[in-house]
FISE-838827 format. One record per residue: z, y, x of N, C-alpha, C, O in turn; residue in three letters. Coordinates in steps of 0.001 Angstrom, whole numbers, plus 524288, in hexadecimal, padded with zeros to 5 digits. Example, Ala and Ser with C-alpha at 12.3 -4.5 7.8 and 13.67 -1.06 7.14 Angstrom:
81E787E9C68338681E787EE6C8300C81E787F31C83390821117F3098379CALA81BA87F7368323281BE47FBDC8356681EBE8001E8326481F678047283461SER
This chain:
7FFB47FB04802587FEE97FF0C7FFA67FE44804A18031B7FFFB805AC8077AUNK7FBD8807148004C7FBF480D7480608800A480FD9805108029C80FE0800ADUNK802D58121F8094D807CA81556806BC8068B819ED804908022C81BC680559UNK8098481C038020D80A0E821657FE9280881826768023B80BDC82706805A1UNK805378298F8027C8012F82C718075F807B48316B806ED809AB8337480309UNK808C6831AA80AE280CC18377980A7F8090283B9D80FC9806C483A24813C6UNK809AD840C280D9E8069D84362811E5809A9844B4817CC8076B846BD81B88UNK810F68428C817A9811988422581BBE815CB83DA281CF8816C683CC481858UNK8180A83B2C81ED78196E8357081E2081FCE8363281E8E8229C8324D81E41UNK8226C83C4981F658263D83FF18218F8280483FD581ADC823AC840CE8190AUNK82B0B83F5C816D382CBF8426C811A682D60848B1812FD82B2F84C0E81058UNK82FAA8497F81617831D084D6B8175982CD18528B81AC682CD58574F81B6DUNK829D184EE481BE8823A9851C881F178215A852FA818E581F72857578183AUNK8216C85052815A081EA784F5E80E28820848554B80CC581DEC8595680C8FUNK8256F8547780BFA82866858B980A3D825DD85E8380D43824088620D80A92UNK8261185EC181274825D08644E8148B81F348654F812E281E17868F080FEFUNK81ABF86186815368179D861C8811F3815568647880EF78123D8681F80F5EUNK817D08618E80AA481820864208059E8190A869C6803EB8170B86CDD800D4UNK81E08869B0808448204787042807B881D0C874EE8088681D218798380711UNK81A15871EA80B7D8169B875BC80F53812A08781780BF58118F87CB180B0EUNK8104F872EC80A0080C4C874B6806CE80D2F8774D800FB8099F879747FE93UNK812F9876BC7FEDF812DE8795E7FD26813B987E947FBDE812F4881B77F84EUNK815A187E3D8003A8177288555802908135588806803798132688CC4802B7UNK80F15884F78056B809A3887BB8084F8064C8881A802F58027488ADE803C9UNK806778860A7FD1E803D8886677FA6C8077888A877F537804C188BE77F17EUNK80D1C88C317F54081044890437F42080E3D894D87F6B980C27897F07F3B1UNK80E41896057FAFD80C0389A927FEC18067889B597FD5D803A089F217FE36UNK805CF898437FBBC7FFF38997A7FB5D7FF2889BE27F5957FBB189F367F5A9UNK8016889B237F08C8017389B3B7ED0D803C98A1FA7EBB9801D78A5937E931UNK8080F8A18B7EE5380CC58A5E17ED2380C1F8AB1A7EE6F80E818AECA7EC78UNK807DA8AB567F2CA803D28B0DA7F496802C78B3787EE3D800998B14C7EA8BUNK804F38B8687EE748026B8B8D67E95C7FE478BD367EB9C800158C1427E9BFUNK7FB758BE1B7ED747F6B48BE1A7EE7D7F35E8BC7A7F0B97F0C18BE787F43BUNK7F31A8B7D57EE787EFB68B2CA7F0C07EAD88B3537EDF57E9B48B7077EB1CUNK7E7C68AEFE7EF0D7E1E18B1607ED907DFB28AC517EAD87E4398AABF7EA6BUNK7DDA38A9777E93E7DCED8A6327E81A7D8C58A4477EC217D50B8A71F7ED32UNK7D99E89D707EF587D6A289CD87F42A7D3C2898D67F0FF7D52F897087ECC6UNK7CF58897A77F3B77CA47892F07F2DE7CA1088FBD7F76B7C9B18915D7FBEEUNK7CA4888BAD7F6297C966887B27FA7E7C4A1884DA7FAFF7C4EB880B17F89AUNK7C020885967FD567BADF8836E7FC4E7BD0E87CB27FFCA7C01F87C4E80378UNK7BA428786D7FD0C7BA43873957FCBF7B55A871D97FE0A7B248873267FA93UNK7B29786EB98029F7AE4686AA57FF337B050866298003F7B41B865418030EUNK7AD6A862F07FDA47B02485B267FE057AD7F85A017F9107AC4F85C037F4DBUNK7AD1D854D27FC467A7D58501E7FC407AB7084EA87F5F37B02E84F5D7F598UNK7A79284C457F0C57A88284ADE7ED007ACFF846E07EB417AEE18468B7E6D7UNK7AE3F844117EF707B2E283E1B7F05B7B801841B17F0677BBC8840B47ED99UNK7B7C58468E7F4537BB9B84A2A7F5667BDEB84E517F0857C27984F9C7EFB0UNK7B9DD84F9B7EE277B9C2853687EA0A7BE53853247E51E7C08E857347E3D2UNK7BF9384DE37E2667C2CC84DB87DFC57C8F984E9A7E48C7CAC4852F17E380UNK7CB7684CA87E7D87CDC284EDC7E9907D0A68533C7EBD87D55E854257EC06UNK7CB24856AC7EE337CD2885B1C7F09D7CBAC85E347EA7B7CB40862F27EB2BUNK7CB0485CF87E61B7C9C7861D07E0277D01D85F7C7DF1B7D363862DB7DE16UNK7D16585B6F7DF447D70285BF67DE097DB1085D577E0DC7DF0085F847DF29UNK7DA3585C1B7E54F7DFEC860577E8F87DD10865DF7E9747DF7A868DB7EC5AUNK7D91B867AB7E7987D81186D527E8017DAB28708A7E3C77DCFB874C07E434UNK7D98C86C8B7DE1A7DD4886EF67DA5A7E50986E6B7DA737E87C870EE7D83CUNK7E512869467DEA97EA0886A2C7DE047EE2686E617E1787F2B086FDE7E0ECUNK7E8D886F917E6287EAAA875E57E9B07EAB187B647E3D87EE4C87E0D7E21AUNK7E66287B2D7E2C57E4E787E6B7DEAC7EAED87F847DB3E7ECA8883F47DA92UNK7ED3F87B4F7D9937F32587AB67D5DD7F62A87EF47DA4C7F696883A37DB4BUNK7F7B087A4B7DBE87FAC587B8D7E1597F9FB8812E7E2807FDF4883DF7E2D3UNK7F436883FA7E35B7F61588AAE7E60F7F53588BC17E0517F09388AED7DF53UNK7F7C588D3B7DC447F69588DCC7D8287F09F890547D6807F127894A77D476UNK7EDDF88F787D6B77E82E88F707D7507E66F894BB7DAA37E3758982A7D911UNK7E8F48947E7DF697E871898BD7E3B57E425895927E7667E2298982D7EAECUNK7E35C892E67E7237E0EE88E9D7EB3E7DCF088B597E7B77DEB28878C7E55BUNK7D5AC88D1E7E70F7D40988A467E6497CFF9886B37E9FF7CFE1887D17EEACUNK7CCA7882807E8227C858880CE7EB227C2EF8838D7E94E7C2A38874D7E650UNK7C035881D67EADF7BB9C880937E9E97B8A887C057EBFB7B8F387B967F0C3UNK7B66E879357EA0D7B57A8736C7EC227AFEF871237ECE17ADC586FEF7E8C2UNK7AE57870A77EF797A6E3870537F0F87A4B486AAE7F1367A5D0868DC7F586UNK7A260867A97EEA17A250860EC7F02A79D2A861987F3E979914863E47F2D7UNK79E3B85F917F7787999685E8D7FA8679C50859637FE1B7A0CE857B07FDDFUNK7973A85769801E3798A88530D804E179D68854E08097F7A035858C5809DFUNK79D05851EB80B767A1028548A8123079E4F85529816227A0BB855D081A3CUNK79898855308164E7977F858D38199A7957285D0F8186A793FB85F9081C40UNK7946D85FB5812DD792C68652F8107F79A968672A810A779B1386BF1810D3UNK79DB186567810A17A2448664480FC17A5F38671F815147AA7F868AA814DBUNK7A2C6865A781AA17A5388677881F4979FC386C2F8205779EF286E8082479UNK79DD386C7981D4D7985286FF481E1279B6F8764A81CC679BC087A1F81FAAUNK79DA687565816BA79DA08790E814617A43687B7E819097A44987F8781BA6UNK7A768878A6818B87AB7D8795E81B2C7ABED87C50822977AF7187F2F8242EUNK7A7B587A918256A7A65287DD882A367A2BA880C882A007A0CB8823E82E27UNK7A06D882CE8249479F0188694825117A1F788B32822537A02388FA28229CUNK7A53988A7B8206C7AAC588E2281EAF7AAFA88D6B818B07AE2A8904E81689UNK7A8A388AA5816007A6A188C3C810CC7AC1088B1F80D057AE4088DD1809B1UNK7AD29885A380F487B15A8821280DCB7B8CD8828D8104F7B8E9882808151EUNK7BD24882DF80E4E7C1018820B811297C1AF87B50812867C38C879B3816A7UNK7BFEA8781F80E7B7C1EB87203811767BC6386F2180E557BA4286F9980A0CUNK7BB6F86B95813C27B7FD8652B811B77BACD861BC811987BDC185FC1814D4UNK7B91C8606080A8E7BAA2859BD80BC47B6928573880B507B32F85711807E7UNK7B73E854E080FAC7B2F284EFE813017B5AC84A2C810967BA6184A0380F9DUNK7B1A48459880F937B1D98421E80F947B02783F3C813127ADDE83B2281208UNK7B13C841618194C7B02B83E3681FB07B351843F98230D7B457848428211EUNK7B41B8425C827BA7B4FD84614829B47B010847FC82C9E7AB72846A782C95UNK7B38884C7582FBA7AFC884FA98315C7AE588505E836E07B0C684FD883AFDUNK7A7B085248835367A607850FA83C607A65F8536A841897A96A8572084140UNK7A51785308844B17A3C88557D8492A79F8785A30845A57A08C85E3384333UNK79C72858768465F7991D85EAF8454179B8486177841FC79C278662C842BCUNK79DB685E5E83CB579FF286456837FA7A3378655883B347A38586A2183B85UNK7A71D8628E83F0C7AC4086622841E67A82586C3A845177A911870E384457UNK7A47186A3B848027A22186DE88498B7A01B871DA847637A0A28765984901UNK79C5D86FE4841A679B2C8730683FB279E8F878EF83C2679D7987D8683B38UNK7A3B1874A983AFC7A9EB8782B83B837A84E87D8E840847A5308813784077UNK7ABFB87BB8844267AC5387D108480A7A7DD88061848A57AA658847084829UNK7A318882088495579F7A8856B8485279F6188B1F844B279DFB88FB984493UNK7A1FB886F3841FC7A4E188D9083CF27A9B588D7B83D4E7AC4E88EDB8397FUNK7AC7388BA9842877B18888E2F8447A7B68288BCC83FE57BADD88DD584002UNK7B53B8873483BDE7B7CA8869B839A07B9AD880D983C9E7B6C887E7483F9FUNK7BF4487F1783B247C11687BE583D2A7C2CD8774E837E07C3BB8794B83399UNK7C302873C5838317C63986F058324E7CA7986C62833607CB0B86A8C837C9UNK7CE5F86BB382F5D7D3F686A6882F187D17B8636182B147D03B8623582695UNK7D1E88613982F3F7D15785BF982D377D4748594282AAA7D83D8582182D68UNK7D4CA856EC824E67D961856868212C7D6F48525181EDF7D3258537B81C2EUNK7D89584BA081F4A7D57A8481381C557D7A18486D819277DBB684A9C81A74UNK7D7998472E813397D96C8475880E7B7DA5B842D380C9A7DF0C841E080C25UNK7D6F183EF280B0C7D68483A18808857D272835BC80A167CFF1835AE80E31UNK7D24783333807547CBF482E4F8073B7CB7B82C738021D7CF4282AE87FF92UNK7C50482C957FFD07C36C829F77FD447BED38259A7FC027BA13825517FCB3UNK7C336822177F9987BEE281D437FAC97BB6881C487F6C37BBE581E447F269UNK7B7028188D7F84D7B362816BD7F5417B0F08123A7F26C7AED880EB17F4ECUNK7B129812337EC4A7B094810817E8307A9BB80D8F7E78A7A5B5810237E6FFUNK7AA06809057E7BD7A201807087E6567A308806447E09E7A6FC803FE7DF19UNK79F29808557DD267A0058070D7D73D79BC78057B7D400797CF808187D4BCUNK79B7B802817D12479789803147CD5D798BA803827C6EA79D4B8048B7C5CEUNK79669803127C42D79620802F47BD8179B368012F7BB0779BE47FCAD7BC8CUNK79DFD802377B8D07A2BF800087B60379F7E7FA637B20D7A1667F6647B02DUNK799347FCD17B20D79A6E7F7747AC22796597F46D7B019793BB7F1337ADADUNK7952B7F4AA7B58D7934E7EF597B780795297ED2C7B821798FE7ED567BB08UNK792F57E87D7B4E1797E57E2027B7DC795247DF007BB4E7968B7DA6E7BBD4UNK790537E1207BE9178F667DEB47C2527908E7DF5A7C89978FEA7DC457CC3BUNK792DD7E5847C85E793527E77A7CBCF797697E48C7CF5D79B3B7E2297CDADUNK795A27E5407D60F7994F7E28F7D97B79F067E1567D8C77A06A7E4CC7D5BFUNK7A2E77DE9C7D9BE7A7BE7DEC07DA527A95F7E0C97DEAD7ADAF7E2BE7DDDDUNK7A7627E1977E5347A8AF7E1707E8E97A3CC7E1AD7ED5E79FB87DF247ED1BUNK7A5087E4B97F0C37A00F7E5A07F36B7A34C7E50D7F9427A7F07E64E7F96CUNK7A0B37E32D7FDC87A0DC7E2FC8025679ECB7E880804D879B587EB2F802D6UNK7A1227E98C808EC79EE77EEA580CAF79A427EC6780E16797C67EFDF8104DUNK797A07E84080DFA792A47E75080FF778E9A7E8B780A5378A0F7EA4680A8DUNK791EB7E7988051D78FBB7E9497FF1F78F0C7EE2A7FDE978D857EF187F972UNK78FE07F1F680110792857F7327FFF378E747F96B804F578DF27FE3280522UNK78BD77F6898089C789DB7F95980A58783037F883809A577F6D7FB8180ACAUNK782F87F2DD8072677E137F24A805C377CF97F5E77FF87778997F6787FD9EUNK781167F7A17FD937816D7F98C7F96877F047FF307FA4E77BAB8004A7F708UNK77F7C801087FC1B7801A806C97FFB177BE88073080279779FF80B5C803EAUNK779B280188803AD77500803888072876DC3800D6802B276905801A5802C8UNK770567FEBB800B576CDA7FD907FB2A769CF7F8EB7FABD765BA7F7837F8A0UNK76F5F7F5FE7FF2B76BB67EF697FF957700F7ECC67FC26771A57E83D7FC53UNK770F17EF277FA4A775107E9067F4A2772497E73A7F28F76E077E9407F19BUNK774187E1567F09D76FC37E00B7ECF67729F7E0ED7E70C770A47DEAC7E349UNK776B07E3CE7E66277B517E6A57E23E777477E97D7DED6776057EDF27E021UNK774BC7E6DA7D9C6771AB7E9B77D4DC773B67EF747D295773E17F09F7CDEBUNK775327F2B57D6DF777FF7F6337D5777761C7FAD07D8D47743D7FA0A7DD30UNK776BE800D17D64077563804997D7B2777F0807307DABF77C00808E27D8D1UNK77704808867E00477B8F80C807E11077B24811C87E21E778BC814BA7E510UNK77E7C811ED7DE7F77D1081B387E0027811881BF77E3777859081A347E33FUNK77ED981F167E7167809381F7E7EC06782E38268F7EAE67804B828357E733UNK7860B82A197EC85788CD82EF37EEE8783168309C7F0457801D82D9A7F28FUNK781CB835257EEE177FA6839357F254781988378F7F86B785D88364B7FA48UNK77A7F838797FB4177ABB836CF7FEA077C5283BC2803C977B8983ABD8086BUNK77DEE83F7B802847800184461805357858B844C5802DD7878284928802ABUNK788638406F800FA78CC3840987FF497915A83D31804F17901C839A4807F0UNK7963783FE88048A7985E83C6B808F47988B83794806E079888833C7809D2UNK798BD836FC8018179AE9831A6802437953082CFF802EE7957782840803A8UNK7908B830298026A78BBC82AC5804A178C7D82B568085E78CFD8270F80A81UNK78D55830CF80CEE78DB682FA5811087922582C0F8143D791CB82A5F818BAUNK7968382B6D8106F79A42828CA812A17972982176811017971B81DA3813EAUNK79605821BB80E0D795A981BF380B5F790BF81AA580FF579122816948127FUNK78BCC81E8A810F2788E181CD38140F78AFB81BE28193D788488189581B76UNK78E9D81D6E81BEE78F9D81DE382134794A181762820AB795958152A824D4UNK796A7815A581CA17984B8112781B5E7944280C36818D7796C68082181879UNK7902280BCE8178378EA280685813727875F8087B816D678431804E1816ABUNK7864180B758185A7814080C9F81A7D77EB58085281E78780008079D8230BUNK77C46806A881CAD778D38033E8225A773B1802BF8242377160806D382316UNK770CD7FF918266676C1A8012982820768527FE8D826107640B7FDFC8282FUNK769E87FC4382098765BA7F6E081CB9761FC7FBD681A74763C48003C819ADUNK75E337FACD819D275B5A7FC7D8158675C837FBBC8100D75E6B7F7A480E66UNK75BC77FE4880E2D75D4C7FE30806A1758577F97D8053D753B27F94780677UNK75C0D7F5C2801EB755FD7F2DF7FF45755CB7F4837F9587533A7F27A7F5D3UNK75A127F9DC7F912759727F94D7F2CA75C017FE217F14075FE97FE327EE73UNK75966802E77F36C75908808097F3277595780B747EE3975B7A80FA07ED2AUNK75571806F67EADC75847809017E3D675BE3807AC7E1F675C398078A7DD2AUNK760208061E7E55D7662C804E87E2F976A7F808787E53576F30807897E4B9UNK7686B80CBA7E7C076C11811C87E82F76930815987E6107646E816147E594UNK76CEE818617E4CB76B7581D7B7E26D770BD821427E4847755C81FEC7E469UNK76E318271D7E6B77709A8289C7E86A7724182D797E32B76EDC8302D7E11AUNK7782282DC47E1B777985830077DCD977D30836CF7DE077802B837C67E1ADUNK77BB483A2A7D9F277E7A83F107DC2F7834A83D547D969787A183E967DB0EUNK78280839CE7D44478660838567D0A97875F8357E7CFE778624833567CBC9UNK78AD5833237D3FC78D3882BF57D43778F7382BE07D19078ED5827D27CF0DUNK7933B82EF47CFA3796CB82D3B7CB997945782B577C6CE79487826DD7C50EUNK7915B830767C45C7902982F327BF77789F382A007BE9C788CD8283A7BA4AUNK78737828B17C33A783AD824E97C4BA7876B81FA87C4887867D81C0B7C180UNK78A9181FA97C72378C3981AB87C60779000817C47C2097916A8132C7C21BUNK7914481BED7BE647936181C5F7B92B78E968193F7B55D78F17815757B273UNK78A3781C2E7B68C7852781A8E7B11178117817307B39277CEF817047B129UNK7816E8140B7B89277E95812137BAFF7823480C437BA31785B180B777BD69UNK7814F8084E7B5E7784DC803237B72D783147FE307B9AF783FF7F98C7B8D1UNK77F51801827BE2B77BBA7FD957C33477CE58003C7C84D77B287FEBA7CC86UNK78134805F57C75A7816F807C47CA5578689805FB7CFCD78AB1804C37CDB5UNK786C8805B27D57D78A278081D7D65D78B5480C4F7DBC47886580FBB7DD70UNK7901980AE27DD8F79056811CE7E131795AB812207E2177993B8108B7DF45UNK795E98149C7E6D87999D816C17EA9F79C1481A427E7E17993481D517E588UNK7A23681B087E7397A4AA81FEA7E47C7A972822127E8177AB8A81DDC7E916UNK7ABFF8253C7EA3D7B120825CA7EAEA7B4228241D7E7D07B263823D07E357UNK7B904822937E88F7BBF381F637E4777BF3C826377E1627C097825E77DCC8UNK7BFB9829277E2FA7C15682E397DF1A7BE4082E557DBB87C02E82CEF7D78AUNK7B7AE830057DB657B5B682EB47D8A87B54082A857D4087B5F482B4A7CF56UNK7B3D1825A47D6BA7B588821BE7D35E7B91D8206B7D0677B82A81D3B7CCEEUNK7BED8822D37D1197C275822D67CDCC7C19D823CD7C9DC7C21E820647C682UNK7BF8582A2E7C82A7BE0182C3C7C5447BAB082B247C13C7BAC782D4D7BCF0UNK7B6E6826CD7C3067B305823BA7BED77B36F81FA27BE387B09C81D997BAE7UNK7B74881C5E7C1377B951816BB7BF997B7E2812D37BCBA7B73580E4C7BE32UNK7B7238156C7B6617B7CE812007B1C67B250812157B45F7B1DC80EB67B7C5UNK7AF81814147B3DB7A801811477B2AF7A6D4810F07B8317A266812997B90DUNK7AA6F80E947BE587A75E80C737C1D47AAE8808157C4197AF0B809C57C5E0UNK7AA4C803917C4637AAF98009F7C70F7ABDD800287CE2E7A8767FFDA7D190UNK7B0558003A7CE9D7AFFB7FF287D58F7AEC47FAAF7D6937B0B57F7167D40AUNK7AB457F9C67DA837AA7B7F45E7DC3C7AE907F4337E0D77B0907F8547E246UNK7B0307EE507E3D27B43E7EDAF7E7327B0B77ED4C7ECEA7ACF27EA687EDACUNK7B3057F0F67F08F7B0C27F1207F5D77B4C27EECC7FA887B9857EEE87FB2EUNK7B00B7EC847FD9D7B5517EAE38023F7B8337EF37804F07B6737F3A98057DUNK7BD997ED41806DF7BFA47F166806D97C2767EEE480D547C1CC7EA9780F60UNK7C55C7F31B80F087C76C7F2768149C7CC777F12C8141B7CF2C7F11681814UNK7CEC67EFE180EF47D4977EDE480C807D2877E9B18099D7D6587E76B807C6UNK7CF217E7D1808787CD057E4DD803DD7C7417E274803E67C3077E45E8052AUNK7C8D57DD08801D77C3FB7DC198004C7BF817DD847FBFE7BB1A7DBCF7FB17UNK7C2117E0A47FA3C7BDCA7E27A7F6137C18B7E7147F1CF7C2DF7E5DC7ED59UNK7C24C7EA4E7F3587C6047EECB7F2277C1EF7F1917EE837BD707F3207EF33UNK7C6587F18A7E91C7C5157F4DE7E2ED7C72E7F9F77E3907CBCC7F9CE7E4E3UNK7C4C27FFE67E2E87C798803C47E30F7CAB18022C7DDCC7C9C47FF0F7DA41UNK7CFD68069F7DF267D3B18090B7DBCF7D84580C5D7DDC67DAD480B897E1C2UNK7D8C980FA67DAE17DC95813BC7DC327DF9E811627E09F7DEB78123B7E545UNK7E3D880DE87DE7A7E6CB80D677E2BF7E59480B0D7E77F7E89980B7D7EB36UNK7E045807DB7E7E97DF6B806467EE8B7DE9A80BC67EF547E25080DC57F1A5UNK7DA8680F4D7EE087D85D8158C7EF927DD348173B7F2457DCF58193E7F6A2UNK7E0A8816A67F0607E4AA81A357F1987E86F815337F5E57EB5C817A87F8D0UNK7E8D0810277F69F7EA3380EB27F9F57E7E480B737FEAE7E9CC807A4800EAUNK7E2AC80E5C7FFA97DEAC80E56802127DE80807E5803247DE9D8064B807ADUNK7DE3F8049D7FF1E7DBE17FFCA7FE527D7F37FFC67FDBD7D5737FC247FFA7UNK7D571803917FAF87CF75803737FB837CE798077C7FD8A7CFD080BFB7FC78UNK7CB6B805708015F7CA238072B806967C410807E0806FE7C1AE8087C80B21UNK7C1DD807B2801FF7BB648076A804B27B7B380C5C8057A7B5A180EB8801D5UNK7B74580D58809AF7B265811F780A937B6B1815CE809257B59C818C780587UNK7BB0B8163E80B2E7BFBE81C0980C227BB2C8202180EEB7B83781EA481268UNK7BB2E8253780CD97BA608292580FC07BC8982D0A80F3B7BCDB82E9A80AB2UNK7BF888311F814797C3E1834AE815117C080839BC811D07BBF383B49811B1UNK7C55E83B2C80F717C4458410080D957C6A084338812407C9F4840AA81499UNK7C47884A2E814B27C6BC84BA8818157C6C5852BA8157D7C2F88545081302UNK7CADC855C8816687C97985AF1815F27C88A85CD0819F57CA0285A7881DE4UNK7C55D8626681A827C47E8640D81ED17C6898694081DFC7C48386B9A81A50UNK7CA5D86BCE820BA7CC878713081F6B7C9F0875BF823A77C97B8750E82863UNK7C87487A56820D97C7C887EC4825F07CBC38802B829567CF3588338827F2UNK7CB8E87D5B82F9B7D1BD87F40830877D2FF884D1830277D7A68858582F26UNK7D05D888E0830A17D1AA8901A831027D24E890AF82A897D3788954A829C5UNK7D20A88E17825EB7D3EF88E57820107DA5488C1D821907DE4288DE681F71UNK7DA5B887FC8258C7DF81884B5823237E4838878C8247B7E89E8851F8251BUNK7E43388C74824E87E778891F5826C47E81D89314823667ECE68935A82306UNK7E594894AD81E497E607896E1818CD7EBEB89255816BC7ED9688E3C8189EUNK7ED2E894D48133D7F0CE8911D80FE87EE8989077809E57F13788E14806B1UNK7EA7A8923B808B67E80988E4E805167E55A88A70805267E4A18872F801AFUNK7E28888AE580C4F7DEF98858F80CF37E33B87F3780DFC7E31387ABA80C42UNK7E748882BA812617EBC587E28814F17EEAF87BD5810A97EFFC87735810E1UNK7F02C87FB480B777F32087C4D808027F040877AF805097F25087387803C4UNK7EB3E879218042F7E71B874F98020C7E8488711D806447EB5586DB2804CFUNK7E658870A680C227E71686EA280CF57EDFE86A2880E297EECC8658080F09UNK7F0F286E4680D9B7F53686A7E80D007F58286753809457F5298628980981UNK7F63786A23805627F6B386655800277F37D8622E7FF197F48185E8E7FC1AUNK7ED6F8631C803057EA0985D1F8028E7EE7B857C1803F67EE908534C80229UNK7F12F859D48070F7F51E8562780A3A7FB6185384806E77FE9884FFD80778UNK7FA5D8575D803DE7FF318562C7FFBA800B184FAA7FD877FDDC84BC97FDD3UNK8053F8500A7FBA78072684A437F99080395849FE7F4F480133845FA7F3CCUNK8033084FAD7F192800E784EE97EDFB7FB2B84D777ED437F97F84A807E9DDUNK7F8CA84F917F0577F3A584FDC7F1E57F0FE84B687F44D7EC3284B1D7F46AUNK7F4E9846EA7F6CC7F2D88417E7F8267F49183F4E7F3DC7F2E383AD97F334UNK7F727840C47F0E97F5EE83DDD7EAA47F2E283E127E7CB7F1AA83AF47E457UNK7F0EE842937E9207EABB843547E45F7E868840807E84F7E70683C907E5ECUNK7E6C783FCC7EDC17E2D783E937F05A7E343839A87EDAD7DF37837C67EBE5UNK7E938836557ECE37E659830667E9BA7E65582F057E5D27E5C182A6E7E481UNK7E70F833387E29F7E77E833C17DD087E1AF833597DB457E00982FDD7D864UNK7DF04836F17DD227D9B7836597DBCB7D73A832D47DE427D37B832A47DB40UNK7D60E82F267E2137D511829E27E2EE7D36682C0C7E7D67CE9C82BB97E791UNK7D45182DAD7EB547D51882E927F0E97D85182D297F3EF7DCB282F1F7F3A2UNK7D74C829AC7F7757DA6E8282E7FBBA7DE4282A657FF427DBDF82B6D8034FUNK7E3C082BD27FFC77E62982F738036E7E58D82B6B809437E466826C380996UNK7E6E082F7080D977E61982E12813887EBC182B5A8133F7EED382AB080F9BUNK7EBE4829DA8196E7F0278296E819EB7F45A82EEB81DDE7F3598326882105UNK7F8EE82CDE81B527FCEC8328D81C267FD0983552820D57FE19839F18219FUNK7FBD6831F4823B87FC218355A829287F74D8395782A007F7B783C3382DD8UNK7F1E9839FB8264A7EE1C83C8E827817EEBE8409C823ED7EC1C844A182425UNK7F24D83FBC8206E7F49D8457E81D937F7A6848148204A7F6DA84CB28215CUNK7FC87844DB822297FDC284789827FA7FD878496E82B718006C84C6D82DD9UNK7F8B48473F82C427F38684B0D831877F28184D9882F387F3D88520783082UNK7EFE484D2682ADB7ED39852D1828F77F107858E3827567EF3985D3B8265AUNK7F61E8575F827807FA4085B1F8277E7FAFE85CB182CC37FAE78617F82CECUNK7FB8385B3B830067FD3E85E32835C57F6B885F38838777F683860A483D0EUNK7F1C085E75835837ECDC8601B836E27EC0D866E8833CB7E9BA86AB2835A1UNK7EEDB8666B82ECC7ED3D86AD382C0D7F34386E2E82E217F28D872EE82E66UNK7F77086CE082F347FB02870C0830777F8F58741E836937F9B38789983828UNK7F66886FF0838987F65F872A983E2C7F0788747483FB07EE1F87534843D1UNK7EEEB874DA838CD7E6AF875FD838757E5608737A83DAA7E50A8762F841A0UNK7E4A686E7C83DBC7E21C86BBC841F67DBB586A44840EA7DA968666183E4FUNK7D80C86D59842EE7D23986C18841A57D08986877844A57D1668678084946UNK7CDAB8663D841237C9C686120843417CAC685E34841727CE2A85EA283E10UNK7C80F85885842BB7C7A5852AB83EF57CAA884F86842D87CACF8500F8479FUNK7CD6884B9883F5C7D00A84779841547CA588425D841797C94783EEA844A6UNK7C809843EE83CF47C3E383E4283BC87C0BA83F3783B2C7BE0483CFD837E3UNK7BE318456583F977B8BD845E2840947B6ED83FF2842C57B8F283CC5845C3UNK7B17C8402283F5B7AD4A83B7C8403F7AF28834C7841197AC5983148842D5UNK7B4888345E83F5A7B7C8830A983DDD7B4C582CF28393F7B54182FB083553UNK7B27882916837F77B0C8827028343B7B5278245D831467B7D08209B832A9UNK7B561827B882BEF7B97182595826B57B7AE8215C824E47B5D28225B82091UNK7B74081D23825DB7B3BE81905824567B76B816EF81E297B586817AD819CEUNK7BD138142F81F0E7BE9B814A4818C07C3FF815CA819E97C612816CE81E21UNK7C66581555814207CE1F814BB815E87CF5481992817737D412819FD8181DUNK7CC0081F07818A77CD798243C8195A7CEF5823E281E187CD70820828212AUNK7D289827E781F327D5AE829F6826CC7D847824A0827267D98E822758230EUNK7D8F8822D082ACD7DC4E81FF582CDF7E04E821DD82E2D7E3B481F298303DUNK
């Protein structure tokens, strides 16, 4: 059983951190001449529900003095926006690259990297399809993704420029030539297509799947901890469903973290209430040591990346 995630291992330290966050927010909202501030964030679709919920929570905590503007984009575009100064935070489904660090530096922008959560992958078919496969191996997944599967199903793929598609390509692509390209469809409305096609099959992130699970059946997938793992909320929360996990990162502009409105948001994302939000929405929390290290990096405003060019294959950050 996965131990309950705490922001710090010591209870006293947890209380001190909570106190600091509270004092920061109270100080922010108590200034009589305070103006409404807007935090500009770019986020990929798989992270948007979490970022939106955390932003709403912060809006309430600051009594409406802080609002957010969230732009949907892939990670590539999110880093371009951050490095050009258009946004304050880039949310990414992968670590920043050396090239992107250089692009930010060219604009005199440094970044502070805070890993936030991980999101699992689910393979689904239509709920009315009685012939859908019960379990697929890693080789089955590769054949499906590459169009060499003998399943009589149409694979609906996420848009090619999405983080999700790039991630699946990196994990499942092979050099074989597809024998059945007609069974592959790139979809801009993935969920709708899967719900409407009884012969459809496709990959979704777990958070999206959890919102429409009455319409779709999950297919069991070969896991690192189980022969054939079926996704559910408790397995995702406890990291026993660890299929094709991706880590979600927050990258803050280093120069703006000295502003209370942005540093207060960064602190809040690592509070115990925020960690509960992560779990309740269907994301997987990271190890408590990651959040503890995040606090140190934030307190010291340490720029750079611990995970640059590392491959985050499964299970999030260890």
